[in-house]
BAVEX-150415 format. One line per 8 residues: number of its first residue (from 1); their letters; for each residue x, y, z of N, C-alpha, C, O. Coordinates in Angstrom, 1 decimal. Layout:
BEGIN
NUM = a = X:Y:Z:X:Y:Z:X:Y:Z:X:Y:Z  ...
//
This chain:
BEGIN
1 = msttvetv = 90.1:10.0:-35.2:89.5:8.3:-34.7:89.0:7.9:-33.7:89.3:8.1:-32.5  87.6:6.8:-34.6:86.7:6.9:-33.4:87.2:6.2:-32.3:88.4:5.8:-32.3  86.4:6.0:-31.3:86.4:5.5:-29.9:85.8:4.5:-29.6:86.0:3.8:-28.5  85.0:4.3:-30.8:83.6:3.1:-30.4:84.5:1.7:-30.5:85.4:1.2:-31.2  83.7:1.3:-29.1:83.8:0.1:-29.0:83.3:-1.3:-28.6:82.9:-1.5:-27.5  83.4:-2.0:-29.4:82.7:-3.9:-29.1:83.0:-4.5:-28.1:83.7:-5.5:-28.0  82.3:-3.5:-26.9:82.6:-4.4:-25.4:81.5:-4.1:-24.9:80.6:-3.4:-25.5  81.5:-4.6:-23.5:80.3:-4.6:-22.5:79.6:-3.1:-22.2:80.1:-2.2:-22.8
9 = saaartap = 78.8:-2.9:-21.5:77.8:-1.8:-21.4:79.2:-0.7:-20.7:80.4:-0.8:-20.4  78.3:0.1:-20.7:79.5:1.5:-20.5:79.6:1.4:-18.8:80.1:2.3:-18.1  79.1:0.2:-18.1:79.2:0.5:-16.6:80.9:0.3:-16.4:81.7:-0.3:-17.1  81.0:1.2:-15.1:82.3:1.2:-14.8:83.1:-0.8:-14.2:82.5:-1.9:-14.1  84.3:-0.4:-14.0:84.5:-1.5:-13.5:84.1:-2.3:-12.1:84.9:-2.5:-11.2  82.4:-2.8:-11.9:82.6:-2.7:-10.4:82.2:-4.3:-9.5:81.5:-4.7:-8.5  83.1:-5.0:-10.4:82.6:-6.6:-10.0:83.5:-6.5:-9.0:84.3:-5.6:-9.1  83.4:-7.5:-7.9:84.7:-7.5:-6.7:86.3:-7.8:-7.5:87.4:-7.3:-7.3
17 = aavivaid = 85.8:-8.9:-8.2:87.0:-9.5:-9.3:87.9:-9.1:-10.2:89.0:-9.5:-10.4  87.1:-7.9:-10.9:87.5:-7.1:-12.3:88.6:-6.7:-12.3:88.7:-5.7:-11.6  89.3:-7.1:-12.7:91.4:-6.4:-12.5:91.5:-6.2:-13.8:90.8:-6.6:-14.7  92.8:-5.1:-13.9:93.1:-5.1:-15.2:94.3:-5.5:-15.0:94.9:-5.2:-14.0  94.8:-6.4:-16.1:96.0:-7.1:-16.5:96.8:-6.2:-17.4:96.1:-5.8:-18.3  97.9:-6.0:-17.3:98.7:-5.8:-18.1:99.9:-6.4:-19.1:100.9:-5.8:-18.7  100.4:-7.4:-20.2:100.9:-8.5:-20.6:101.9:-7.3:-21.3:101.3:-6.6:-22.1  103.3:-7.2:-21.2:104.1:-6.5:-22.2:105.1:-7.1:-22.0:105.6:-7.5:-21.0
25 = gpsgtgks = 105.8:-7.2:-23.5:106.9:-7.7:-23.5:107.0:-7.7:-25.5:106.1:-7.5:-26.3  108.5:-8.0:-25.8:108.7:-8.2:-27.3:108.0:-9.4:-28.0:107.6:-10.3:-27.3  108.0:-9.4:-29.3:107.6:-10.3:-30.0:108.1:-11.2:-30.1:109.2:-11.2:-30.7  107.7:-12.1:-29.6:107.9:-13.9:-30.1:107.8:-14.8:-28.6:107.9:-16.0:-28.4  107.6:-13.7:-27.4:107.9:-14.1:-25.8:106.5:-15.2:-25.6:106.6:-16.1:-24.7  105.1:-15.0:-26.9:104.4:-15.5:-26.5:102.7:-15.1:-25.8:101.7:-15.7:-25.3  103.2:-13.4:-26.0:102.4:-12.6:-25.2:100.8:-13.0:-25.7:100.1:-13.6:-24.9  100.3:-12.8:-26.8:99.4:-12.8:-27.6:98.7:-14.4:-27.1:97.7:-14.2:-26.4
33 = stskavaa = 99.1:-15.6:-27.4:98.8:-17.1:-27.1:98.2:-16.9:-25.4:97.0:-16.9:-25.1  99.4:-16.8:-24.6:98.8:-16.6:-23.1:97.9:-15.9:-22.8:97.1:-16.5:-22.2  97.6:-13.9:-23.2:96.7:-13.6:-22.9:95.5:-13.7:-23.2:94.6:-13.3:-22.5  95.2:-14.3:-24.3:93.9:-14.7:-24.8:93.6:-16.1:-24.3:92.4:-16.5:-24.5  94.5:-17.0:-23.4:93.8:-17.9:-22.3:93.7:-17.6:-21.5:92.8:-18.0:-20.9  94.6:-16.7:-20.9:94.3:-16.2:-19.7:93.0:-15.4:-19.3:92.4:-15.5:-18.2  92.7:-14.8:-20.2:91.1:-14.1:-20.9:90.5:-14.7:-20.5:89.8:-14.4:-19.5  90.5:-16.2:-21.2:89.4:-17.0:-21.6:88.9:-17.7:-20.4:87.8:-18.0:-20.3
41 = qlglsyld = 89.8:-17.9:-19.3:89.9:-18.8:-18.3:89.4:-18.3:-17.4:88.6:-18.9:-16.7  89.9:-16.9:-17.0:89.2:-16.1:-15.7:88.0:-15.0:-16.3:88.0:-13.9:-15.8  87.3:-15.1:-17.2:86.4:-15.0:-18.0:86.5:-13.3:-18.1:85.5:-12.5:-17.8  87.7:-12.9:-18.5:88.2:-11.5:-18.7:87.9:-11.0:-20.2:87.8:-12.0:-21.0  87.7:-9.6:-20.7:87.6:-9.6:-22.0:89.4:-9.1:-22.2:90.1:-8.9:-21.2  89.9:-9.0:-23.7:91.0:-9.1:-23.9:91.1:-8.1:-25.2:90.4:-8.1:-26.2  92.7:-7.1:-25.0:92.8:-6.9:-26.5:94.3:-6.8:-26.4:95.1:-6.5:-25.6  94.5:-7.2:-27.8:95.8:-6.8:-28.5:96.0:-5.8:-28.8:95.4:-5.4:-29.8
49 = tgaqyrai = 96.9:-4.9:-28.2:97.5:-3.7:-28.6:98.0:-3.6:-29.9:97.4:-2.8:-30.7  98.8:-4.2:-30.3:99.4:-4.6:-31.4:98.9:-4.7:-32.7:99.3:-4.2:-33.8  97.9:-5.4:-32.1:96.8:-4.8:-33.6:96.4:-4.2:-34.4:96.4:-4.2:-35.6  96.1:-3.1:-33.3:95.6:-1.4:-33.4:96.5:-0.8:-34.4:96.3:-0.2:-35.4  98.0:-1.5:-33.5:99.3:-0.4:-34.6:99.3:-0.8:-35.8:99.6:0.1:-36.6  99.1:-1.9:-36.2:98.7:-3.1:-37.4:98.0:-2.4:-37.8:98.5:-1.7:-38.7  96.5:-2.2:-37.3:95.4:-1.9:-38.4:96.3:-0.2:-38.9:96.8:-0.1:-40.0  96.3:0.8:-38.0:96.5:1.9:-38.6:97.9:1.9:-39.6:98.1:2.8:-40.4
57 = twwmlnng = 98.6:1.0:-39.4:99.6:1.0:-40.4:99.3:0.8:-41.9:99.8:1.5:-42.9  98.3:-0.5:-42.0:97.8:-1.2:-42.8:96.7:-0.1:-43.5:96.5:0.0:-44.7  96.4:0.5:-42.7:95.4:1.8:-43.6:96.2:2.9:-44.0:95.9:3.6:-44.9  97.5:3.0:-43.1:98.5:4.5:-44.1:99.0:3.6:-45.3:99.4:4.4:-46.1  99.2:2.3:-45.7:100.0:1.7:-46.7:99.0:1.2:-48.1:99.4:1.0:-49.3  97.9:1.2:-47.5:96.7:1.3:-48.5:96.5:2.4:-49.1:96.1:2.4:-50.2  96.7:3.5:-48.5:96.2:5.1:-48.9:96.9:5.8:-49.1:96.6:7.0:-48.9  97.9:5.4:-49.6:99.0:6.0:-50.5:100.1:6.7:-49.2:101.0:7.5:-49.5
65 = idvqdpaa = 99.9:6.4:-47.8:100.4:7.6:-47.4:102.0:7.3:-46.9:102.2:6.2:-46.5  103.1:8.1:-46.8:104.4:7.5:-46.7:104.6:7.4:-45.6:104.5:8.4:-44.8  104.9:6.1:-45.0:105.2:5.4:-43.7:106.5:6.2:-43.6:106.4:6.5:-42.4  107.4:6.6:-44.1:109.0:7.0:-43.5:108.7:8.8:-43.4:109.7:9.6:-43.1  107.2:9.4:-43.6:107.1:10.5:-43.1:106.5:10.8:-42.1:105.3:11.1:-42.0  107.6:10.9:-40.7:106.4:11.6:-39.9:105.4:12.3:-39.9:104.5:12.0:-39.1  105.4:13.5:-40.8:104.7:14.0:-40.7:103.7:14.3:-41.2:102.8:15.1:-40.8  103.7:13.2:-42.5:102.4:13.0:-43.2:101.2:11.7:-41.7:100.1:11.8:-41.3
73 = iataaakp = 102.4:10.8:-41.5:101.7:9.7:-40.8:101.0:10.5:-39.3:100.2:10.0:-38.5  101.5:11.7:-39.2:100.5:12.6:-38.0:99.4:13.1:-38.4:98.5:13.1:-37.7  99.4:13.8:-39.6:98.4:14.4:-40.3:97.0:13.1:-40.7:95.8:13.2:-41.0  97.7:12.2:-40.7:96.7:11.2:-41.3:96.4:10.4:-40.0:95.3:10.0:-40.1  96.8:10.1:-39.1:96.5:9.4:-38.1:95.1:9.3:-37.4:94.7:8.2:-36.9  94.4:10.1:-37.3:93.6:10.6:-37.0:92.0:10.4:-37.9:91.0:10.8:-37.5  92.1:9.6:-39.5:91.5:9.5:-40.2:90.6:8.3:-39.9:89.4:8.5:-39.5  91.2:7.1:-40.1:90.7:5.7:-40.0:90.0:5.3:-38.7:90.5:5.4:-37.5
81 = vivsgtdp = 88.7:4.8:-38.9:88.5:4.3:-37.6:88.5:3.1:-37.1:87.7:2.3:-37.8  89.1:2.7:-36.2:89.7:1.5:-35.7:88.9:1.3:-34.7:88.7:2.0:-33.8  88.1:-0.5:-34.9:87.6:-0.9:-33.8:87.7:-1.9:-33.4:87.2:-2.8:-34.2  88.2:-2.5:-32.1:88.4:-3.8:-31.8:87.3:-4.5:-30.6:86.8:-3.9:-29.6  87.2:-5.7:-31.1:86.5:-6.4:-30.6:87.2:-7.3:-29.5:88.2:-8.0:-29.9  86.9:-7.4:-27.7:87.4:-8.4:-27.4:86.9:-9.6:-26.7:87.1:-9.6:-25.5  86.4:-10.5:-27.2:85.7:-11.5:-27.1:87.2:-12.5:-27.2:87.5:-13.1:-28.3  88.0:-12.5:-26.0:89.3:-13.1:-26.1:89.3:-14.6:-27.0:90.4:-15.0:-27.5
89 = saptitvd = 87.7:-15.5:-27.2:87.6:-16.5:-28.3:87.7:-16.4:-29.7:88.0:-17.2:-30.5  87.2:-15.1:-29.9:87.3:-14.7:-31.0:87.5:-13.1:-31.4:86.6:-12.5:-32.0  88.5:-12.7:-31.1:88.9:-11.1:-31.2:89.1:-10.9:-32.1:89.8:-11.5:-32.9  88.4:-9.4:-32.6:88.7:-9.0:-34.1:88.9:-7.4:-34.0:88.6:-6.6:-33.0  89.4:-7.0:-35.4:89.5:-5.8:-35.7:89.2:-5.3:-37.2:89.4:-5.8:-38.3  88.5:-4.0:-36.9:88.1:-3.6:-38.3:88.8:-2.2:-38.4:89.0:-1.5:-37.5  88.9:-2.1:-39.8:89.3:-0.3:-39.8:88.1:0.4:-41.0:87.8:-0.2:-42.0  87.7:1.3:-40.6:86.4:1.8:-41.8:85.3:0.4:-41.9:84.7:-0.1:-42.8
97 = gedasgpi = 85.4:0.1:-40.8:84.0:-1.0:-41.5:84.6:-2.2:-41.5:84.0:-3.1:-40.9  85.9:-2.7:-42.4:86.4:-4.1:-42.6:87.2:-4.9:-41.9:88.1:-4.4:-41.2  86.7:-6.1:-41.9:88.0:-6.6:-41.8:89.3:-6.8:-41.9:90.0:-7.3:-42.8  89.7:-6.3:-40.7:91.7:-6.0:-41.0:92.3:-7.2:-40.4:93.5:-7.1:-40.2  91.8:-8.4:-40.0:92.6:-8.8:-38.8:93.4:-10.7:-40.0:93.9:-11.8:-39.7  93.2:-10.0:-41.0:94.1:-11.2:-41.7:95.2:-9.8:-42.5:96.4:-9.6:-42.4  94.5:-9.3:-43.0:95.6:-8.1:-44.0:96.7:-7.4:-42.9:97.8:-7.1:-43.4  96.5:-7.2:-41.5:97.4:-6.9:-41.1:98.6:-7.6:-40.4:99.2:-7.0:-39.4
105 = rtqevtsk = 98.9:-8.6:-40.9:99.8:-9.8:-40.5:100.3:-10.3:-41.2:100.7:-11.5:-41.2  100.4:-9.2:-42.2:101.5:-9.3:-43.9:103.1:-8.8:-43.6:103.3:-7.9:-42.8  103.8:-9.3:-44.0:105.0:-8.9:-43.7:105.4:-7.6:-44.0:106.1:-6.8:-43.2  104.7:-7.3:-45.1:104.9:-5.3:-45.5:104.5:-4.6:-44.6:105.0:-3.5:-44.5  103.3:-5.1:-43.3:102.7:-4.1:-42.4:103.7:-4.8:-41.1:104.2:-3.9:-40.4  104.0:-5.8:-40.8:105.0:-5.8:-39.9:106.6:-5.4:-39.9:107.4:-5.2:-38.9  106.9:-5.3:-41.2:108.0:-4.2:-41.1:108.3:-2.8:-41.3:109.3:-2.1:-41.4  107.0:-2.6:-41.3:106.6:-1.1:-41.2:105.9:-0.5:-40.2:105.7:0.7:-40.3
113 = vsavsavp = 105.5:-1.3:-39.2:104.8:-1.0:-37.9:105.7:0.1:-37.0:105.4:1.2:-36.5  106.6:-0.5:-37.0:107.3:0.3:-35.5:107.7:1.5:-36.2:108.1:2.2:-35.3  107.9:2.0:-37.3:108.2:3.4:-38.1:106.9:4.1:-37.4:107.1:5.0:-36.5  105.4:3.5:-37.8:104.4:4.1:-37.7:104.1:4.6:-36.3:103.6:5.6:-35.8  104.4:3.5:-35.9:104.2:3.2:-33.8:104.9:4.3:-33.0:104.7:4.5:-31.8  105.8:5.0:-34.1:106.9:5.5:-33.2:106.6:7.2:-33.2:107.2:8.1:-32.7  105.2:7.4:-34.1:105.4:8.6:-34.3:104.0:9.1:-32.8:103.1:8.3:-32.6  104.0:10.1:-32.2:103.8:10.7:-31.0:102.4:11.0:-31.0:101.8:10.9:-30.0
121 = evralite = 101.7:11.6:-32.5:100.1:11.6:-32.6:99.6:10.4:-32.7:98.5:10.2:-32.2  100.2:9.4:-33.1:99.4:8.3:-34.1:99.6:7.5:-32.3:98.5:7.1:-31.9  100.8:7.3:-31.2:100.9:6.6:-30.2:99.4:7.3:-29.2:98.7:6.8:-28.4  99.2:8.4:-29.6:98.0:9.2:-28.2:97.2:9.0:-28.6:96.3:8.8:-27.8  96.8:9.0:-30.5:95.5:8.7:-30.4:95.0:7.1:-30.1:93.9:6.8:-29.6  96.3:5.9:-30.7:95.3:4.7:-30.0:95.6:4.8:-28.3:94.7:4.2:-27.6  96.5:5.3:-27.8:96.5:4.9:-26.2:95.1:5.4:-25.6:94.4:4.8:-24.8  94.9:6.3:-26.1:92.7:7.1:-25.6:92.1:5.8:-25.7:91.7:5.2:-24.7
129 = lqrsiake = 92.0:5.3:-27.4:91.4:4.5:-27.3:91.5:3.4:-26.5:90.5:3.1:-25.8  93.0:2.3:-26.4:93.2:1.6:-25.5:92.3:1.8:-24.5:91.3:1.2:-24.3  93.0:2.9:-23.6:92.1:3.1:-22.2:90.5:3.5:-22.4:89.7:3.3:-21.4  90.2:3.8:-23.3:88.4:3.9:-23.4:88.1:2.3:-23.3:87.2:1.7:-22.6  88.9:2.0:-23.9:88.3:-0.1:-24.2:88.6:-0.8:-22.7:87.9:-1.8:-22.6  89.5:-0.6:-21.8:90.1:-0.8:-20.6:89.0:-0.7:-20.0:88.5:-1.7:-19.5  88.4:1.1:-19.8:87.5:1.3:-18.7:86.3:1.0:-18.9:85.5:1.4:-18.0  85.4:0.2:-20.2:84.3:-0.7:-20.5:84.6:-2.0:-20.2:83.8:-2.8:-20.7
137 = aergivve = 85.5:-2.5:-19.7:85.5:-3.5:-19.6:85.2:-4.2:-18.0:86.1:-4.5:-17.3  83.4:-4.4:-17.7:83.1:-4.7:-16.9:83.4:-5.6:-15.7:83.3:-5.4:-14.5  83.9:-6.6:-16.6:84.5:-7.6:-15.0:86.1:-7.5:-15.3:86.8:-8.2:-14.6  86.7:-6.8:-16.2:88.1:-6.8:-16.4:88.6:-7.0:-17.8:88.1:-7.7:-18.7  89.5:-6.3:-17.7:90.3:-7.0:-19.1:91.8:-7.2:-19.1:92.6:-6.8:-18.3  92.2:-8.0:-20.2:93.7:-8.5:-20.2:94.0:-8.2:-21.4:93.6:-8.7:-22.4  95.4:-6.7:-21.3:95.8:-6.1:-22.3:97.0:-6.4:-22.5:97.8:-6.5:-21.6  97.3:-6.8:-23.9:98.7:-7.3:-24.3:99.5:-5.9:-25.1:98.9:-5.1:-25.8
145 = grdigttv = 101.1:-5.7:-24.8:101.8:-4.5:-25.6:102.7:-5.3:-25.2:103.0:-6.4:-24.8  103.2:-3.3:-25.5:104.6:-3.2:-25.5:105.2:-2.3:-24.6:106.3:-2.4:-24.1  104.0:-0.7:-24.0:104.1:0.2:-23.1:102.5:0.2:-22.0:102.4:1.1:-21.2  101.5:-0.9:-22.0:100.6:-0.8:-21.2:100.9:-0.6:-19.7:100.3:0.3:-19.1  101.7:-1.3:-19.1:102.2:-1.4:-17.7:102.9:-0.1:-17.3:102.8:0.2:-16.1  103.6:0.8:-18.3:104.1:1.9:-18.2:103.5:3.5:-18.6:103.6:4.7:-18.1  103.0:2.8:-19.5:102.4:4.8:-20.2:100.8:4.4:-20.7:100.1:5.4:-20.7  99.9:2.9:-21.2:99.0:2.9:-21.3:98.0:2.7:-19.8:96.8:3.3:-19.7
153 = lpdadiki = 98.4:2.0:-18.8:97.5:1.5:-17.7:98.3:1.3:-16.6:98.3:0.3:-15.9  99.2:2.6:-16.5:100.0:2.5:-15.6:99.5:2.0:-13.8:100.3:2.0:-12.9  98.1:1.7:-13.6:97.3:1.9:-12.6:96.8:0.5:-13.0:95.6:0.3:-12.7  97.3:-0.5:-13.5:96.4:-1.9:-14.2:96.6:-2.4:-12.7:97.6:-2.0:-12.1  95.8:-3.2:-12.1:96.2:-4.1:-10.7:97.4:-5.0:-10.3:97.9:-5.3:-9.2  97.4:-5.6:-12.2:99.1:-6.2:-12.1:99.3:-6.7:-13.2:98.5:-7.2:-14.0  100.8:-6.3:-13.4:101.9:-6.2:-14.2:102.7:-7.4:-14.4:103.4:-7.9:-13.6  102.4:-7.7:-15.8:103.5:-9.1:-16.3:104.5:-8.7:-17.5:104.2:-7.8:-18.4
161 = fltaspea = 105.3:-9.2:-17.4:106.7:-8.7:-18.5:107.1:-9.9:-18.7:107.8:-10.6:-18.0  106.1:-10.3:-20.4:107.5:-11.7:-20.5:108.5:-11.7:-21.3:108.5:-10.8:-22.1  109.2:-12.3:-21.4:110.6:-12.4:-21.7:110.8:-13.7:-22.6:110.0:-14.6:-22.7  112.3:-13.6:-23.3:112.5:-14.7:-23.7:113.7:-14.4:-24.4:114.0:-13.3:-24.8  114.7:-16.0:-24.8:115.9:-15.6:-25.3:115.4:-15.3:-27.2:114.6:-15.9:-27.9  116.6:-14.2:-27.6:115.8:-14.3:-29.0:116.1:-15.3:-30.1:115.9:-14.9:-31.3  116.6:-16.6:-29.8:116.8:-18.0:-30.1:115.8:-19.1:-30.2:115.5:-20.0:-31.0  115.0:-18.2:-28.6:113.5:-19.4:-28.2:112.9:-18.2:-29.4:112.4:-18.8:-30.3
169 = raarrsge = 112.8:-16.9:-29.5:111.7:-16.5:-30.3:111.4:-16.3:-31.4:110.4:-16.3:-32.0  112.8:-16.2:-31.8:112.7:-16.6:-33.4:112.6:-17.9:-33.8:112.7:-18.1:-35.0  112.5:-18.9:-33.0:112.0:-19.9:-33.6:110.4:-20.5:-33.5:109.7:-21.3:-34.2  110.2:-19.8:-32.4:108.6:-19.6:-32.3:108.0:-19.0:-33.5:107.0:-19.5:-34.2  108.8:-17.8:-33.6:108.1:-17.1:-35.2:108.2:-17.9:-36.5:107.4:-18.1:-37.4  109.5:-18.4:-36.3:109.6:-19.0:-37.9:108.6:-20.5:-38.0:108.4:-21.2:-39.0  108.2:-20.8:-36.7:107.2:-21.9:-36.6:106.1:-21.7:-37.1:105.5:-22.6:-37.6  105.7:-20.2:-37.0:104.3:-19.8:-37.2:104.0:-19.3:-38.6:102.9:-18.9:-38.9
177 = vkgsdlaa = 105.3:-19.3:-39.8:105.2:-18.9:-41.1:106.0:-20.1:-41.6:107.0:-20.6:-41.0  105.4:-20.6:-42.6:105.9:-21.5:-43.6:107.2:-21.3:-44.6:107.1:-21.0:-45.8  108.0:-21.5:-43.9:109.0:-21.4:-45.0:109.8:-20.3:-44.6:110.2:-19.5:-45.5  110.1:-20.2:-43.3:111.1:-18.6:-43.4:112.2:-19.4:-42.6:112.3:-20.6:-42.2  113.2:-18.1:-42.4:114.5:-18.2:-42.3:114.9:-17.6:-41.0:114.9:-16.4:-40.6  115.3:-19.0:-40.6:115.4:-18.8:-38.9:116.2:-17.9:-38.7:115.6:-17.0:-38.1  117.5:-17.6:-38.8:118.3:-16.4:-39.3:118.0:-15.3:-39.7:118.9:-14.5:-39.6  117.0:-15.1:-40.3:116.5:-13.8:-41.1:115.3:-13.1:-39.8:115.0:-12.0:-39.5
185 = tkealikr = 114.7:-14.5:-39.4:113.5:-13.7:-38.4:114.2:-13.3:-36.9:113.8:-12.4:-36.2  115.5:-14.4:-36.8:116.0:-13.4:-35.8:116.6:-12.1:-35.7:116.7:-11.6:-34.6  116.9:-11.7:-36.7:117.7:-10.6:-36.9:116.3:-9.3:-37.2:116.4:-8.0:-37.1  115.3:-10.0:-37.6:114.3:-9.2:-38.0:113.2:-8.7:-36.7:112.4:-7.8:-36.7  113.8:-9.9:-35.5:113.5:-9.7:-34.2:114.3:-8.4:-33.6:113.9:-7.2:-33.6  115.2:-8.9:-33.2:116.2:-7.9:-32.9:116.5:-6.5:-33.1:116.9:-5.7:-32.3  116.2:-6.7:-34.5:116.0:-4.9:-35.2:114.8:-4.3:-34.7:115.1:-3.3:-34.2  113.7:-4.5:-34.8:112.1:-4.4:-33.8:112.7:-4.0:-32.6:112.6:-2.8:-32.4
193 = daadsgrk = 113.3:-4.9:-31.7:113.6:-5.0:-30.3:113.8:-3.3:-30.2:112.9:-2.5:-29.7  115.1:-2.9:-30.7:115.8:-2.0:-31.0:115.0:-0.7:-31.4:115.2:0.4:-30.8  114.1:-0.8:-32.4:113.4:0.3:-32.7:112.4:0.6:-31.3:112.4:1.5:-30.6  111.7:-0.7:-31.3:110.6:-0.4:-29.9:111.0:0.3:-28.6:110.4:1.1:-27.9  112.1:-0.2:-28.4:112.9:0.3:-27.1:113.4:1.6:-26.7:113.5:2.0:-25.6  113.7:2.1:-28.2:114.9:3.3:-28.5:113.6:3.9:-28.9:114.2:4.8:-29.5  112.5:4.2:-29.1:112.1:5.5:-30.2:111.3:5.8:-27.9:111.1:5.3:-26.9  111.4:7.5:-28.7:111.0:8.6:-27.4:109.9:8.4:-26.9:109.9:8.5:-25.7
201 = tsplakag = 108.8:8.2:-27.5:108.0:8.0:-26.8:106.8:6.8:-27.0:106.0:6.4:-27.8  107.3:6.4:-25.7:106.5:5.4:-25.0:107.3:3.9:-24.8:106.5:3.0:-24.5  108.5:3.5:-25.0:109.3:2.6:-25.6:108.8:1.4:-24.9:108.0:1.4:-24.0  109.2:0.4:-25.5:108.8:-0.7:-24.8:109.8:-1.3:-23.7:110.9:-1.6:-24.0  109.4:-1.4:-22.5:110.2:-1.4:-20.9:109.2:-2.2:-20.3:108.1:-2.6:-20.5  110.5:-2.2:-19.4:109.1:-3.6:-18.1:108.7:-2.1:-17.2:109.3:-1.0:-17.4  107.7:-2.2:-16.6:107.3:-1.3:-15.3:108.2:-2.0:-14.5:108.7:-3.2:-14.6  108.3:-1.3:-13.6:108.9:-1.4:-12.2:108.4:-2.2:-11.5:109.1:-3.0:-11.0
209 = davevdtt = 107.2:-2.1:-11.4:106.2:-2.8:-10.3:105.8:-4.3:-10.4:105.2:-5.1:-9.7  106.4:-4.5:-12.6:106.2:-5.7:-13.4:106.8:-7.0:-12.5:107.9:-7.2:-12.0  105.5:-7.9:-12.7:106.7:-9.5:-12.8:107.1:-10.0:-13.9:106.2:-10.3:-14.7  108.1:-10.2:-14.1:108.9:-10.6:-15.2:108.9:-12.2:-14.8:109.2:-12.8:-13.8  108.5:-12.6:-16.4:108.4:-14.2:-16.4:108.7:-14.5:-18.0:108.2:-14.2:-19.1  110.1:-15.3:-17.7:111.2:-15.6:-18.6:110.7:-17.2:-19.0:111.0:-18.2:-18.4  109.8:-16.9:-20.6:109.6:-17.9:-21.1:110.3:-18.9:-21.8:109.7:-19.9:-22.2  111.4:-18.9:-22.1:112.6:-19.4:-22.9:112.4:-21.0:-22.6:112.3:-21.9:-23.5
217 = eltltqvi = 112.3:-21.2:-21.0:112.1:-22.9:-21.2:110.8:-23.8:-20.8:110.7:-25.0:-20.7  109.7:-22.7:-20.7:108.4:-23.0:-20.1:107.4:-23.3:-21.5:107.2:-22.5:-22.4  106.8:-24.5:-21.4:105.6:-24.1:-22.5:104.9:-23.3:-22.3:105.1:-22.6:-21.3  103.5:-23.3:-23.2:103.2:-22.2:-23.4:101.9:-22.7:-22.6:101.0:-22.0:-22.9  101.5:-23.7:-21.6:100.7:-24.1:-21.0:101.3:-23.6:-19.4:100.4:-23.1:-18.6  103.0:-23.7:-18.8:103.2:-23.3:-17.9:103.0:-21.9:-18.3:102.0:-21.5:-17.7  103.5:-21.1:-18.9:103.5:-19.7:-19.2:102.1:-19.4:-18.3:102.2:-19.0:-17.2  100.9:-19.7:-19.0:99.7:-19.2:-19.0:99.0:-19.9:-17.5:98.0:-19.4:-16.9
225 = ecvvtlvg = 99.6:-20.9:-17.0:99.1:-21.6:-15.6:100.0:-20.4:-14.6:99.7:-20.1:-13.5  100.7:-20.0:-15.1:101.8:-19.0:-13.9:100.7:-17.5:-13.6:100.1:-17.0:-12.6  100.7:-17.0:-15.3:99.9:-15.9:-14.8:98.6:-15.8:-14.6:98.1:-14.7:-14.5  97.7:-17.2:-14.6:96.7:-17.4:-14.4:96.6:-17.0:-12.6:95.8:-16.3:-11.9  97.8:-18.0:-12.1:97.7:-17.7:-10.8:98.2:-16.2:-9.6:98.1:-15.7:-8.5  98.8:-15.9:-11.0:99.3:-14.2:-10.6:97.9:-13.7:-10.0:97.5:-13.6:-8.8  97.2:-13.6:-11.2:96.1:-13.3:-11.8:94.8:-13.3:-10.1:94.3:-12.4:-9.4  94.6:-14.8:-10.3:94.2:-14.6:-9.1:94.4:-14.8:-8.0:93.6:-15.2:-7.2
233 = ekqaak = 95.5:-14.6:-7.7:95.8:-13.9:-6.2:95.7:-12.3:-6.1:95.6:-11.5:-5.1  95.6:-12.0:-7.4:95.3:-10.3:-7.2:93.6:-10.4:-6.9:92.9:-10.1:-5.9  93.5:-10.8:-7.6:91.5:-11.1:-7.7:91.3:-11.4:-6.1:90.4:-10.8:-5.6  91.9:-12.1:-5.3:91.1:-13.0:-4.3:92.3:-11.7:-3.5:92.3:-11.7:-2.2  92.8:-10.9:-3.9:93.0:-9.9:-2.7:92.1:-8.6:-2.6:91.9:-8.1:-1.5  91.7:-8.2:-3.5:90.6:-7.5:-4.0:89.5:-7.2:-3.0:88.5:-6.6:-3.3
//
């Protein structure tokens, strides 16, 4: 897998205010909306790590790889070239040069991504890609996912873990997809939580030094303000 990165120059993080922000949590907690907004407000790069796992899952499905066969997944894992653009106002992701931002959001990919992302070889490759992107972020970066603070970037300057009740998360997800069934959405979220939290390699987990933010009763604006404040305090202290 290529580690080509569409980010800034290869200079290391040297700016005084540069920070690496890890935002973890399960689906439906507001990770993506919050992370993009925080990165935009603070002039940081942004990376949706879940999109990378979706991208490799989409490639597997398109290339006839049996996504229920960990050995087959492991063998094919290094073949696709995944490139992530890190502009928070217009994040992009391509696979072998093809725009994958739309196709990776299908229900088929959503239902298979946990199985693909649980394969150790996949996680090792994607984790390496994620670390290289974070290293290249000159002014700093907001990285969202499920194992950023615990595995990918354990030395991140600030770690935030977003949570919300299953009911709130299901309502948000149902609102994003027309005609979706609330009960079925909730069941799917709980099933994915179990898969992501129970996998042996880099499970979904809150880092010991992460700040937990329960978004159940908060508006998106309130969540963004909370995170911006936490990051601002860390920048001021650097």
